C-alpha positions in Angstrom: -42.7 31.7 1.0 -43.2 27.9 0.5 -41.8 28.0 -3.0 -38.6 29.6 -1.8 -38.3 27.0 1.0 -38.9 24.2 -1.6 -36.2 25.8 -3.8 -33.8 26.0 -0.9 -34.4 22.3 0.0 -33.9 21.4 -3.7 -30.7 23.3 -3.8 -29.5 21.6 -0.6 -30.3 18.2 -2.0 -28.4 19.0 -5.2 -25.4 20.2 -3.2 -25.5 17.0 -1.1 -25.6 14.9 -4.3 -22.6 16.8 -5.7 -20.7 16.3 -2.4 -21.4 12.6 -2.5 -20.1 12.4 -6.1 -17.0 14.4 -5.1 -16.3 12.0 -2.2 -16.7 9.0 -4.5 -14.3 10.6 -7.0 -11.8 11.2 -4.2 -12.0 7.7 -3.0 -11.4 6.4 -6.5 -8.4 8.7 -6.9 -7.0 7.5 -3.5 -7.5 3.9 -4.5 -5.7 4.4 -7.8 -2.9 6.1 -6.0 -2.6 3.3 -3.5 -2.6 0.7 -6.2 0.1 2.7 -8.0 2.2 2.8 -4.9 1.9 -0.9 -4.4 2.7 -1.5 -8.1 5.9 0.6 -7.8 7.1 -1.6 -4.9 7.0 -4.6 -7.2 4.4 -6.6 -5.3 2.4 -7.1 -8.4 5.3 -8.8 -10.0 5.2 -11.6 -7.4 3.6 -14.8 -8.6 0.2 -15.5 -7.1 1.6 -18.5 -5.2 3.8 -16.1 -3.2 1.5 -13.2 -3.0 -1.5 -15.1 -1.5 0.4 -16.3 1.6 1.9 -12.8 2.1 -1.5 -11.2 2.0 -2.9 -13.9 4.3 -0.1 -13.0 6.8 -0.8 -9.3 6.5 -4.5 -10.0 7.1 -3.8 -12.2 10.1 -1.3 -9.8 11.8 -3.1 -6.6 10.9 -1.8 -3.6 9.0 -0.5 -1.9 12.1 1.5 -4.9 13.3 3.0 -5.5 9.8 4.0 -1.8 9.6 5.5 -1.9 13.0 7.5 -5.0 12.2 8.7 -3.8 8.9 9.8 -0.4 10.1 11.6 -2.0 13.1 13.6 -4.3 10.8 14.4 -1.6 8.1 
C-alpha cells in the first residue's frame, strides 16, 4: 500500500512540475506577444531620449490612467 501511495505522490509531483513548466512557457509566449504588439505600434523606433520620458510618465500615471486618457482622446 505504501508503495502505491509513494507512486501516487511521485506522479503528483511530476504533474506539478509539468504544470509549472507550462505556466512558464505561457508567460514567455504572452511576453513575446506583448513585445510584438508594442513593436508594431512603432514605439521601438523612438529614440531612447524620447522613449525614456514617455515610459517615466506611464509609470508615474499608471497603466489604467494612461489607457483611460488615451482612449478618451482617440
